[in-house]
C-alpha positions, 0 to 999 in steps of 0.5 A: 599098904593095901590095908591102910589104903582100905582103912583110910578110904571113906565109904561112899554114900549109901555104903556101910562103914567098914568094921576093923579088927581090934588088933589091926586098929591097935597096930595102925594106931600104935605107929608113931607119926613124926610131926611134920617139921620134926628134925628127929623124924625117922625113915628115908626119903628120896634125895632128889629134892634135897639134891636140887636145893643143895645145888641151888645153894652151890650156884649161889656160891655156898661151899659144901664145907659151910653147908655141912657145918650148918647141917652138922654133917661132913662136907662129903655128905653134902657133896654126895647128896647134891650129886649122886645119893638116891636116898637120905634120912628124913631128918637130914632132908628137913634140915636141908629144906630149912637151910635152903630157905634160910640161905638162898637169899643171902650172899655167902660173902657177907656171911664170912665165905671168901669170895674165891671160895664162893666163885669156885663153887659157883663155877664147879656145879653142873648146870651153871651157865658162865657169865 
């Protein structure tokens, strides 16, 4: 990581450009970077943002089972990410972000979610104020 930072640092005014060994350049340039919104992106990321987004959807009344079906994962995975998982796959985090943008302004009942299920999810999520 330090080597990458040194390579990326732009020389200041008056400093000579740094020489980089060909093997180092080939190694760095050979690392495939995923596209920013590529769903098949490799690697792990923090689950904190995804957890917050899933909690927002739950507060809006979206059950874990409905979210899991749209994400292509098990409902238990959705619950774990929302409540306790610290890291998750980058592709799942990107799908959660996209799903949040798609569903946050939509009433779950209008999408076929039973009103009782929406109310139960809303009531169970921590941090939701009773009205």
